[in-house]
NUDREN-358545 format. One record per residue (C-alpha): residue in one letter; x, y, z. Coordinates in Angstrom, 2 decimals, padded with zeros to 5 digits, m for minus. Last residue first. Layout:
% NUDREN-358545
+--------+---------+---------+---------+
! residu !       u !       v !       w !
+--------+---------+---------+---------+
!      A !       X !       Y !       Z !
...
+--------+---------+---------+---------+
% end
This chain:
% NUDREN-358545
+--------+---------+---------+---------+
! residu !       u !       v !       w !
+--------+---------+---------+---------+
!      D !  018.79 !  009.72 !  006.43 !
!      T !  015.48 !  010.21 !  008.25 !
!      K !  015.31 !  013.24 !  010.52 !
!      M !  013.99 !  012.86 !  014.07 !
!      M !  010.71 !  013.80 !  015.73 !
!      G !  008.51 !  012.88 !  012.78 !
!      D !  006.78 !  010.03 !  014.59 !
!      F !  008.16 !  007.57 !  012.02 !
!      Q !  011.69 !  008.96 !  012.45 !
!      Q !  011.44 !  008.66 !  016.23 !
!      E !  010.05 !  005.12 !  016.03 !
!      T !  012.90 !  004.10 !  013.72 !
!      M !  012.30 !  003.89 !  010.00 !
!      G !  013.03 !  001.45 !  007.16 !
!      L !  009.54 !  001.76 !  005.64 !
!      V !  008.88 ! m001.99 !  005.97 !
!      H !  010.26 ! m001.92 !  009.54 !
!      M !  008.12 !  001.09 !  010.46 !
!      L !  005.03 ! m000.73 !  009.12 !
!      N !  006.01 ! m003.86 !  011.08 !
!      A !  006.37 ! m001.89 !  014.31 !
!      R !  003.03 ! m000.17 !  013.65 !
!      F !  001.17 ! m003.46 !  013.05 !
!      G !  002.81 ! m005.33 !  015.94 !
!      K ! m000.33 ! m006.63 !  017.62 !
!      G ! m001.97 ! m003.18 !  017.66 !
!      K ! m003.83 ! m003.87 !  020.92 !
!      P ! m000.56 ! m004.08 !  022.89 !
!      E !  000.23 ! m001.57 !  021.56 !
!      M ! m001.61 !  001.32 !  019.95 !
!      A ! m003.00 !  000.31 !  016.53 !
!      W ! m006.69 !  001.04 !  017.17 !
!      L ! m009.20 !  001.00 !  014.31 !
!      V ! m011.51 !  003.64 !  012.86 !
!      N ! m014.00 !  002.49 !  010.21 !
!      D ! m016.31 !  005.35 !  009.27 !
!      E ! m015.02 !  006.87 !  006.03 !
!      G ! m012.67 !  004.22 !  004.68 !
!      V ! m009.97 !  002.76 !  006.90 !
!      K ! m008.81 !  005.08 !  009.68 !
!      V ! m005.95 !  003.74 !  011.77 !
!      Q ! m005.66 !  005.31 !  015.21 !
!      Q ! m002.37 !  005.84 !  017.01 !
!      C ! m003.78 !  007.37 !  020.20 !
!      G ! m001.21 !  010.17 !  020.14 !
!      T !  001.49 !  009.73 !  017.51 !
!      A !  001.84 !  008.36 !  013.98 !
!      T ! m001.82 !  008.38 !  012.95 !
!      V ! m002.27 !  005.79 !  010.19 !
!      E ! m004.59 !  006.69 !  007.32 !
!      A ! m005.89 !  003.78 !  005.26 !
!      E ! m006.77 !  003.36 !  001.60 !
!      L ! m007.76 !  000.10 ! m000.09 !
!      N ! m007.64 ! m000.86 ! m003.76 !
!      G ! m009.27 ! m003.69 ! m005.65 !
!      G ! m009.05 ! m007.24 ! m006.99 !
!      D ! m008.09 ! m008.83 ! m003.67 !
!      I ! m005.39 ! m006.18 ! m003.21 !
!      N ! m004.30 ! m004.54 ! m006.47 !
!      K ! m003.28 ! m001.28 ! m004.79 !
!      F ! m002.85 ! m000.61 ! m001.07 !
!      T ! m002.73 !  003.15 ! m000.50 !
!      L ! m001.36 !  004.05 !  002.91 !
!      K ! m001.64 !  007.68 !  003.99 !
!      Y !  000.68 !  008.30 !  006.91 !
!      S ! m000.04 !  010.66 !  009.79 !
!      V !  001.67 !  013.43 !  011.72 !
!      G ! m000.66 !  015.59 !  013.81 !
!      N !  001.73 !  016.11 !  016.74 !
!      D ! m000.31 !  014.04 !  019.20 !
!      L !  001.65 !  013.98 !  022.44 !
!      P ! m000.98 !  012.28 !  024.59 !
!      C ! m004.31 !  010.99 !  023.26 !
!      H ! m007.01 !  010.98 !  025.93 !
!      V ! m009.80 !  008.51 !  025.21 !
!      M ! m013.51 !  009.24 !  025.57 !
!      E ! m015.72 !  006.19 !  025.01 !
!      K ! m016.29 !  004.62 !  021.58 !
!      P ! m013.00 !  002.70 !  021.65 !
!      F ! m011.13 !  002.28 !  018.33 !
!      P ! m012.05 ! m001.01 !  016.68 !
!      P ! m009.56 ! m003.87 !  017.05 !
!      L ! m006.77 ! m004.43 !  014.52 !
!      Q ! m006.69 ! m007.92 !  012.95 !
!      K ! m007.48 ! m006.77 !  009.37 !
!      L ! m004.54 ! m004.37 !  009.53 !
!      Q ! m002.25 ! m007.21 !  010.60 !
!      A ! m003.26 ! m009.30 !  007.58 !
!      M ! m002.83 ! m006.31 !  005.27 !
!      L !  000.63 ! m005.56 !  006.72 !
!      K !  001.67 ! m009.21 !  006.27 !
!      G !  000.43 ! m009.26 !  002.67 !
!      I !  002.26 ! m006.04 !  001.81 !
!      Q !  005.53 ! m007.40 !  003.24 !
!      A !  005.11 ! m010.72 !  001.39 !
!      A !  004.18 ! m008.97 ! m001.89 !
!      E !  007.34 ! m006.84 ! m002.04 !
!      S !  006.31 ! m003.77 ! m004.05 !
!      V !  006.56 ! m000.93 ! m001.53 !
!      D !  006.51 !  002.60 ! m002.91 !
!      A !  007.64 !  005.24 ! m000.43 !
!      H !  007.08 !  008.97 !  000.10 !
!      F !  008.21 !  011.23 !  002.95 !
!      P !  007.99 !  015.01 !  003.14 !
!      A !  011.04 !  016.72 !  004.69 !
!      D !  012.06 !  016.07 !  008.27 !
!      A !  011.84 !  017.62 !  011.75 !
!      L !  008.10 !  017.68 !  011.31 !
!      N !  005.86 !  020.18 !  013.05 !
!      H !  004.05 !  021.60 !  010.02 !
!      L !  000.62 !  021.19 !  011.72 !
!      P ! m000.89 !  019.31 !  008.74 !
!      D !  002.10 !  016.96 !  008.45 !
!      N !  001.11 !  014.13 !  006.10 !
!      R !  003.42 !  011.25 !  005.14 !
!      D !  002.85 !  009.33 !  001.91 !
!      V !  002.94 !  005.53 !  001.49 !
!      I !  002.14 !  003.60 ! m001.69 !
!      L !  001.70 ! m000.16 ! m001.30 !
!      V !  001.72 ! m002.30 ! m004.43 !
!      P !  000.16 ! m005.69 ! m005.17 !
!      K !  001.13 ! m007.38 ! m008.45 !
!      Q ! m001.18 ! m007.13 ! m011.43 !
!      D ! m003.09 ! m010.19 ! m012.63 !
!      G ! m006.26 ! m008.15 ! m012.27 !
!      M ! m008.37 ! m008.90 ! m015.33 !
!      Q ! m006.96 ! m005.98 ! m017.32 !
!      E ! m003.44 ! m007.36 ! m017.01 !
!      S ! m004.68 ! m010.83 ! m018.09 !
!      K ! m006.45 ! m009.29 ! m021.10 !
!      Q ! m003.34 ! m007.37 ! m022.18 !
!      D ! m001.23 ! m010.51 ! m021.99 !
!      Q ! m003.85 ! m012.44 ! m023.97 !
!      S ! m003.99 ! m009.59 ! m026.52 !
!      D ! m000.26 ! m009.85 ! m027.04 !
!      G ! m000.47 ! m013.60 ! m027.63 !
!      S ! m003.23 ! m013.02 ! m030.22 !
!      S ! m000.92 ! m010.62 ! m032.07 !
!      C !  001.86 ! m013.16 ! m032.35 !
!      A ! m000.45 ! m015.93 ! m033.56 !
!      S ! m001.91 ! m013.60 ! m036.19 !
!      L !  001.58 ! m012.73 ! m037.41 !
!      F !  002.61 ! m016.39 ! m037.76 !
!      V ! m000.60 ! m017.35 ! m039.60 !
!      A ! m000.16 ! m014.42 ! m042.00 !
!      L !  003.51 ! m015.30 ! m042.61 !
!      I !  002.61 ! m018.94 ! m043.34 !
!      C ! m000.08 ! m017.79 ! m045.79 !
!      L !  002.33 ! m015.37 ! m047.49 !
!      A !  004.96 ! m018.10 ! m047.86 !
!      L !  002.37 ! m020.48 ! m049.37 !
!      M !  001.21 ! m017.80 ! m051.80 !
!      I !  004.83 ! m017.11 ! m052.83 !
!      K !  005.51 ! m020.81 ! m053.28 !
!      N !  002.37 ! m021.22 ! m055.39 !
!      M !  003.49 ! m018.41 ! m057.71 !
+--------+---------+---------+---------+
% end
């Protein structure tokens, strides 16, 4: 009888140790130990695209980190009147998830003045040379040429 009780006690200790390990993993996921993710969707409100809708999920932390750093370096869009040539309406919605404990959304205009809208009122300027490589890096991460990014040429 004592051997059975001892075996049951050892089993109970083992099972409680296993379940506490699971709760630690769950707690660390809830506390933000998730990896950063970038979700990209193309918008074409004027239906001018040469290509079908585009969607990408980027999970490489180094690429996401570099894009975030470049985004933070963009200058504000000018307050004075600016003429935006060849704006076909194409834009990309960027959803950065699990960045510094939260999420961030940005809309990148593909053509014209190449603004980047972050939040409701924060409009930045990504046109070169002011953009400091942000658009080129975004195209590289998405595996697109300038013409594919602008929506003028089909992606393969």
